[in-house]
Every structure is written in structure tokens, then in C-alpha cells.
N, C-alpha and C positions, 0 to 999 in steps of 0.2 A: 862615057865609062871605059874606064881600062879593061884589058880582057884580064881575065882570072891567072894568078899564077898559083902554080902547084907549091903546096906546103906555106899557101897564105894564112889559112885557118889557124895551124900551129904558130907560125910566127904572130900572129894577132894576139893570140892566147898568152904567151910569154910577154908580150908588150902589156896587155890588160890588167896582168897580175901585179907589174909595177905601179897601177892605179887605181884599179878595181880591187875590193877584199874579194880574194879568190879567184879575181879574175873576171867576176860575173857580177849582176845586178839582182839575180835572183838565184838561191842556192842550188836548185836541183839543174840547173846549166851546167854548172862545172862538170858533170859527168862523176862525181866523185862514188857513185853507186856501182857505176858500169865499167869506169877505167876509160883510157884513152883521153885524146883531145875534144873537145866540142867543135862541131864545125861551125865557122861563122856564117852566120846566112846573108846572102848578097840580095836575094830577090825571091819572088814566089809568085804563081799564079795557078787559079785553079786548086787542083790536090798536089801540087809539085812545088817545092823548094828547091833553092841553088844555093851551093855554098861558095866559098870565096876562092875555092881550089877549082870551080866550074863542075863540081860533080851535082848530078840531082836525083832528088829522092821524092818518093811517092811519100806524102805527109801523113801520119796519124796522130799527131799531136795538136797540129791546127792552131797555134797559139793557145793551148789549154783550153780550148772549148769553143771561142767566141766566132772562127770561123764556119759556122754551120754551113753557109753559102759558098766556102771556096775562098781561096785567097785572090783578091786584087779584082774583084768582081767589078766589069765595067760601068753599070749602075752606079755603085758604091762610089768607084773613085771620081765619078762623074758630078756626084752629089757633093762631094769633099771638095772637088776643086770648086764649086759654084759657091760653096759655103764660105771658103777660106778666101774669096775674092771679095767677098762683103766685111771680113773682119775675123780673127780669129779667136778672140777673147774679150769679153766688155765688162764683165764684172757688175753686169746688169740684166734684168729678166730679160727673156726672149721669146717670141712665140711657139720655139720648137720646145722649149721644156715644156709647154701646155700640152702640145700634140703628143709628146713622146710619152707624157703621164698619162693622158687618156687612152692610148693604144696600151698603155701596161694594164690598166684596169680593165678594157675591153676582154682582155686576154685572161686577167687573172683577177676576177671578181673580188677575192678577199681583200685585196690592195685598195682600200677606198680611198685612201689619201697616200702619196709617195713623196719622198724628198731624195733628189737624185745626190751623190757624191761623187768622188773619183776613184775608187776602189771598192772593193770587197771586204778590206780590211775596216774601212771607214762605216760602212754599212753594218757591219756585224758588232763594232765598237758602240756605234750610235744605237744601234737597237736596243743592246744590253742596258746601256744609260739610262734610253728610255722606261724599259720596263722595271728597273730598279726606282726608278723614280714614281712611277705610276702604282706599282705594288708597296711601296714602302719598305721594301724588305732589300737583302743585298746578296742573298747567295745565287748562284746559277747550277743548274745540272748540263753537263756536255757528255757525249761518249767517247770513249777510248776510241781514238784513231780518225776521229771527225775532225777535220782542220776546219777552222772560220778565221783565217788569216791571223798576222801574230801580234795582235794585241794581246796584252800581259793575261789576261784572264782566260785565253784559251789557249795559251802554249803551256799545258798542261796535258800528258798523255796524248799529244796533237799526231795526226797523219801527215800525210803529203810530205812535204821537204824534212821537217823535222825527225820525221822516222825514217828516210832514206839517210839524213847525215847522224841518225842516233842520237840525236838531241830533243827527248821527247818531252822535257822539261828546260826551256832556256834560263841559262844564266842570265841575272837581270830581272828576273821575275820575283818580286818581293813574296816572303812567305803570308805576310798578310791577304795579297792578291791571290796566291794558290789555295790559301783557306778557305777561302770563299767560293771556290770553284769544285765542285763536284763530279766526280766522276760516274759514270755508268758505264754498262756493257751494252754495244749495239745488237739489237735483236734482241734481249732480255729483258723483258717487262719485269721480272721479279726484284732485277738488283735496281731498277727506279723505284720499285714501291718500297723497298728497304730505304732508301735515301729519304724518301719524303717520309717515311715513320721517324726516322732518328732528325729529321730535320725538320719538323713539322711547323709551318706557319713563318719560315724561313727564306724560303726559295721564291726568288721574284721570277725565275724566267727558267724553262728547259730548251734549250736550243739542239737542232737536230738537225745533219742532211738526210732530208726523207729519202734520198737516195744516195747513198754513202759513195764518193768518187775520189775520197783523199787517204784512202788504204787500200788503193783499189778498187774496182767497181764492187759494192756488196748490196744488193738491192733488201730491202725491208722484208721481213717473213711476213707471213699472214695474220692480222689482227696487231703488228707491232707500232703501225703510226694510229690508228684506232685506239689501240691502249692507251698511249702518250695521250691524246686527246681528251681521253676520259677522265687520265688519272690529272692532270693539270687543270681540269674543270672541277675535279673533286678537292683539290688542295689550293684553289684560288691563285695558280701560276700561268705566266703567260708563257703560251706556247709561240717559240720562233721556229722556222723553216729557215734554214740555210741553201737558200735554191741558186747558190754563185754557179754552180756548174750546173744543174739540172732544170732551171727556170728556162721555159720556151725550148730547151733541148730535148727533153722526151715525151714532151707535148706541147701544143700551143699555151696550154695552161699551166706547165710545169708539172712537177711530181705532184703537187697537191689536186690538181686536175686528175693525174694519170691513176692515184692510188684514193679520191675521193674523200679527204681529208682537209679541213680548213684551218690553217692556225691563224695566230692574232696577228702575228708579225711576221713579214716576209723579208729576205735579203735576197737582193739579186745583182749580177754582174755579168761580165764575160758576152753573153750575146746582145744585152741591150746596149754595148759600147760599139757593136759590128766590128771589133778588132781595137778600137780606140778605149782609153782609161775610164771605164766609168762604173760606178757602183751605184745601188739604191736600195734603201728599205722603205718599206711600207706596210699598211695595215688596216685595221679598224679606223675608224674616224676618231672614236672616242680616245685612242691614244695617240693617233699622230696629232690630233690639235694641240697635245700638251706639248710639241715640238717648235721653239721660239722661231718666229716670232708671235704663233699665233698663242703659244702659254711657255713655262719657265724653263723648260727641257733645252738647255743651250747645245748647237751644232751648227758650225757653219764653214764654209770654204769658197776661196777666191774662185777658185775655177770649176766649183760643182755647177752642172748644167750647163758648161762649154759647149758652144755652139757647132763645134764642130764634131764633138762626142754626140752631142743629140741628134746630128744629121745623121751621124753613123747608125745611131739606134733604131731612129727611125724608119730607115732604109732596110735594115736585117728585119724588122719585125713585120713590117709591110711588105716582106717577101715571103714569110712561113705559109704555107698551103698544105691542105691535107695531103695533096701528091707529095710533097716535099717528104712528110714524115712517113707515108707509108714506103716510098724508095729507100728513106734512110734504114727503115725497120728490117726490109729483105737484103740490103748490103751488110746491114749488121749482122745478121742471122747467117748470111753466106760466110762472112769471115770467121765468126764464132765457129761454125761448123767446120770450118776449112782447118783452122787452128787445131782443133781439138782432133780432126781424123789424121792429121799430121802427126801427132803426139802417138796416136795410136799405132801408125804404121812405123814409127821408129822404137816403140816401147818405151817412151818418157812418160813422166807422171805429170799430167796438166788439168788442172781444173780452169774452164772460161767461162767466168762469170760475165753475164752480158744483158743489157736491156737498151732495147733501141738503138741508138747509134752510138753508144757507148760500151766498151767492154775492156777486162782486164784479163789476160791468161797468166794462171799464177802455178809454178812449177810445184806440183803437191799432188799427192794421191788423194788427200782428204779435202770435203767441201770448204768453202771461204765464207765464213756467214759472220765474223766480226774481228776485232783489231787482234786478239790472241790467235786466231787461226789463219791470220793473215801473216803474220810476222813468225810464224812456224814456216812458211814455205820456204823453199830453196832460193834466195836471192843471188846466190853466187851462179847458177844454172841460169837465170834470169840474164844476169848480166853477159855470160858468154851466147845466148840467144840474142840479146839486144846487139853486141858486136857482130856478129853473123849477119844480122838482118841488114844494119847499117853500111856493111861491106856489100851486101848484095842489091842496096839502092832503097830501101826500106826505111822511114824514120819513125821509130816508135817511142814512146816517152821512156826518158833515159833512168826509170825507175820501175821497180816491182809494182811498189805503191800508187801507181797513177793510172788514171785512165787513158785507153787508147779512145779517139774521137773520128769519126765520119762526117763528110760533109756533102752538099748536094753537087760539089763538083766532082767527087768520086764517081767512079764507074766499076761497073763488074771486072771490066781489066785491071783496074787498079787493084782490087779487092785479090783478084786471081794472082798477080804479081806478089802481093805480100804472102799468100798460101803457098805459091812456089819456093818464094825465099824462105819460109818457115819451113817446110818440108827437106830442102836441101842443107839449112842450118842445122835441123835437129839432127838429121842423118850424120852431119858433122861431128855433134857433139855428142851422139853414140860411138861415132869410131873412137873419138878421143877416149870416152869412158871405158871401152873396149882395152885400150891399148895399156889402161892405168892400173 
């Protein structure tokens, strides 16, 4: 491997823009919301990543969540090397799919049957198709700011990259599809009740992030998830939890275990791929038995159940432990408290929403509890904060509307480095504000 050269990331980004739309393969990577040129990553290990210019960063993106054990863990790389030596894809069943499926069900008992796919978007699209087929209805309730992948039905007031780029409803989504998507307010049961009244007997599914992570981290308020379960039961609607982010991260059984609410269907991703591209949807046996070839609802994928992905997922789930979650909780509290203290010391308005190993600092004086309150935050301040942190060797998400992730590879020292960088960055922001 050749040694890194300064300016390599900038040159690569210029080159990439001549072949990749916007120079990237996923929008938020382009740094549109924070300015500057994205570093092109050369390698990673543990809690650190290194770019093509040779700069090292403490990573709080962690591939947007799946690296709960850290980057390039020796056990995982050894397992992948062994699997690759036996073949990287067969297009045929393997025992790995069975073993990973059983592991998912042990951790998340609501998933009585599971179908592996290749992405979270595939999982949510497939779960919605299943819900429509099983219910004989067409409409779906989602929540403003919750992102469920880039399927047409979900790109209506979506969070994550759609909010970052200011495209909450993407061009190319037909009016007919948009008309079947009903939007409620997160943490507001009254808005959900109203939609059920107006669209009585027409709502196939209600899909929600039980712990929102795509408008930034926004935990559910007391009784919110329980209220959704009760309303779905009352109206014969299928409740879908999108746990692509929260599944196996906030607890071994995901947010549904953490909050004690059982959905009908669950969408999974991130951690069950161990860093490789994997998604899954699963749930009640009577629903999942309607998926082909057991039933008439068609869904297929040549690379679904890919042996490398199944190997990585099984390794990742097998390494989960009470000690890991306890440690992540401690580090998450330390980081959230440190960021809030740094803001107080510098006189900046900051709200830190945190839950276990995920958090988001919002530049605002007001609580953030839904999409509207998230989008009222000072995104320009976050952009300045992001650039300052990057300069100081910390790699946070390049968007105000994303979650920070901790891993088992992070140490107290890594967290303290982030807090020190935040304090220095916020002092510089305050001095700049006083000069203007």
C-alpha cells in the first residue's frame, strides 16, 4: 500500500464527481450540510479511522451504527476470511442463514419468522407490501422525520439525508403513492388518532422508529409506543417497528425489549450485517408465512442470505453481552454530559438527546421531541461545530439530523478527547460570535 499523500481526499472527491452523482454513493457523505470536502477513508481499526491524507480521527459515525464492536475486529476479520475461502456467493441456501435467523429470534422473540435481504430499504419496502397484502388495505401511517429508506412510500416528510439535503419529498415519487402515505407527528398520539378517524378501515400499517434516529436521536415519550400498539389493535392495523438503527443496539432485544412494546413486524439492519450490507424483516408467524414461497406475497433477492454477510452478522450478535451494554451506557452518559457541560461553559445553547450508546447534540435552547422541533435547531451552528471537531481529530456525523454512535472499542480516553475537542470548538465558536 502506497503512503498517504496530503490533498489526496480533495483530489479523489474531484475525480469522484466526474463519475458518481455528487461524488458519493449516499448523499450525506458529500458534506453538503456542513461544508468542506469529505475525507476519503483509507482504513479503520477499533474506534479510529484514517483518511487518504493520513489523518486519524476518533470515529463517532461507526458506519452509521453497525460497528457496535468497533472496526476491523480480529475475530470478525478471521471469520470473514474463513467464509470467503469457501466461496462468497452461492445463490442457494446455507446453514448460516438458519443459524443467524435462530440468533435473531432468540434475542427478539417477536420475530417468529425472518427473511434476510440486502438493505434496510429492502426490509421496509417488503414489510409494507406484506402488511398491505395481509390487511387488504393500501394506506400507511408514518411519522414526520422518521426515515425508512428510500422506497417511494417512505419519502414523504422523511428524515436523515432527505432532511439534510432539503428534499423531504423526493422528485419521482408519484402523487398516487404519496396520497397513500399519511404523516403523523412523532410523540403525538392525538395526530395518530385523527388519521385513524379520517381514514377508518383503510390503514394497512403504521411504521415507526421506536427510538427515532433519523431526525437526530429523539426518544419516545412516556406512553407513546404503548398508545400506538393500542391504536393499531383497535383499528386492525399492522404495527411495524423500524429497528434498522435501534435493533440490538439499545438492548439485546432492541427498542421493543427496552420499552416493552411488541410489534407485529420488525425491520432490521446495521448490526446484523456486522458492517456488511444486510437487512431483514420478520415478525408474527401468520404474517410471515404469507411471504413467497410459503405464501403469495412475492419478494426475492439473489444475494439475500449472502454467506459473508451472514457470517458477519452471526459473529456480531454472538459477541453481544450485558457487560458490553453496561459499558456503552456509561460511555454514552459521559459523552452526553460532557457535551452539555462544554456548551454551558461557553454560553452556547445545546440540547443533547441521548439513549444508551446513541446521541445527538442539537444547537437549540428548546427540547427536541419531534421533527418540527428538530428542524428549528441551528444547523449552521452544527456545521461550524462539525468542522471544528473534524479539525481536532474527531469524526461526528456530517449532519445535524443524524445519530452519534459509540462502540465497544471506544474507551473513556476516546470520549474525553471528544469532550476536550468540543470544549475547544465551542470556545472558538463563541469568540467568533462575539466578533460579529
